[in-house]
C-alpha positions, -999 to +999 in steps of 0.1 A: +347-516+333+368-485+335+405-482+340+407-468+375+427-489+400+407-496+431+430-522+447+468-522+442+491-548+457+528-544+453+554-569+464+533-581+494+545-609+517+530-622+549+542-646+576+524-665+604+554-669+628+581-685+607+557-697+580+555-675+549+519-676+537+522-649+510+553-643+489+559-612+468+523-608+455+516-582+428+480-575+417+459-547+404+421-547+405+402-521+385+368-506+392+341-529+380+364-558+375+354-593+386+383-615+397+381-651+408+410-664+429+414-702+429+440-727+440+446-757+464+438-755+501+465-736+520+477-716+490+470-682+506+439-672+487+417-663+517+447-647+535+453-625+505+417-611+502+415-607+540+445-583+537+424-561+514+402-549+544+429-553+570+414-584+587+449-597+581+480-576+583+509-580+558+545-576+568+562-565+535+551-546+505+522-522+500+484-525+496+463-495+486+425-498+486+404-469+472+434-446+475+441-455+512+474-473+519+470-500+546+497-502+573+503-510+610+499-474+622+468-465+602+439-450+622+413-449+594+409-487+588+371-480+593+372-458+562+384-487+542+359-512+556+330-489+550+337-494+513+347-530+512+320-556+519+330-591+528+310-624+527+325-652+546+323-690+543+302-694+575+277-664+571+287-647+605+252-635+610+241-623+645+220-651+658+200-630+683+189-605+656+163-609+629+173-609+593+161-573+590+181-561+620+212-580+608+210-558+577+201-526+595+228-526+623+258-517+601+243-487+584+230-474+618+261-480+639+289-474+613+273-450+588+250-431+612+218-438+592+185-433+609+164-464+618+139-455+591+166-451+565+184-483+575+151-502+574+144-489+539+179-498+527+177-533+543+144-541+527+157-530+493+187-553+495+167-582+509+145-577+478+177-576+457+188-610+469+152-623+466+143-631+503+123-601+515+097-625+530+124-637+555+129-602+570+114-610+604+129-645+609+161-653+628+191-669+611+185-703+627+151-705+609+167-702+574+185-726+551+222-722+546+216-707+511+192-682+526+216-673+553+244-667+528+220-645+508+213-625+540+250-621+545+253-607+510+224-583+516+240-572+548+272-563+531+253-545+503+235-524+529+268-507+535+268-498+498+304-508+493+325-501+462+342-535+465+328-569+475+351-597+487+338-633+488+357-659+508+346-693+496+309-683+499+295-716+488+319-741+504+298-746+536+265-751+517+247-782+507+251-788+469+214-779+462+219-745+478+250-735+459+232-724+428+210-698+446+240-681+461+259-682+428+229-667+410+229-638+434+266-632+429+262-634+391+234-608+393+257-585+413+285-589+387+261-579+359+254-547+379+291-538+376+301-544+412+339-548+417+343-583+430+372-605+442+360-640+449+379-669+463+360-700+451+363-735+436+332-729+415+348-730+381+315-726+362+310-693+380+345-683+371+340-691+334+307-672+333+314-642+354+351-635+359+371-609+338+402-626+352+411-658+369+440-660+393+456-692+403+476-693+436+499-720+449+522-720+480+515-683+487+523-671+452+503-661+421+513-687+396+491-678+367+464-653+357+444-647+326+410-643+310+387-673+317+389-685+281+427-686+281+430-698+317+407-729+312+416-738+276+453-731+275+469-730+310+506-724+308+519-738+340+521-774+350+507-767+385+477-750+370+471-779+346+472-804+375+448-783+396+423-779+367+425-816+358+416-825+394+389-799+401+371-802+367+367-839+371+342-833+399 
């Protein structure tokens, strides 16, 4: 992991109407860093990472991604999203397209790749997530775990510098969780910059460089996994860990 900042968040706040969902968030992510964001439901975790590719707009503070500052008047949000892949809780695959076409469409439409080049890239990343044999099937023909691995491959086909994961295993049956986590762990070993919202604490222990705990729209605590799990400082963190680690 080198020292270059790739995401910088300064004093960021966000409202939905009169409800303040993020309060004065400060965070720096460096190239190659793997960050896990955890916390109770409604704490602002997903909203925060959705601000990193402008799927959500913030009202106060400053977010800079890959040297581009995100704001209401920006016209180059596409330049940010080209380099920020995102994997959602519910896959968001195109149901009328095959797995292969789901992976080809982004590079062709957004990056201007030829069909042959997009196909080659798609097959490479389907191999990377270990489901090349599913290339000609449609999403409905796959298990949830397979669909999520296709979603990861689809993001990788854009060859992003950053991958965001928004609770990627929470919609999966328990027996399918491990195959998705194995894929994500493999990506982490390759040095991909990753910010992952998840309750999978085993994954956080094994993969994260830093664990961030959010509560009520604020970052309450952050630290290396060893410190975070063995010696949490804040009572709210201790309560959260005592509840989640029981399961």
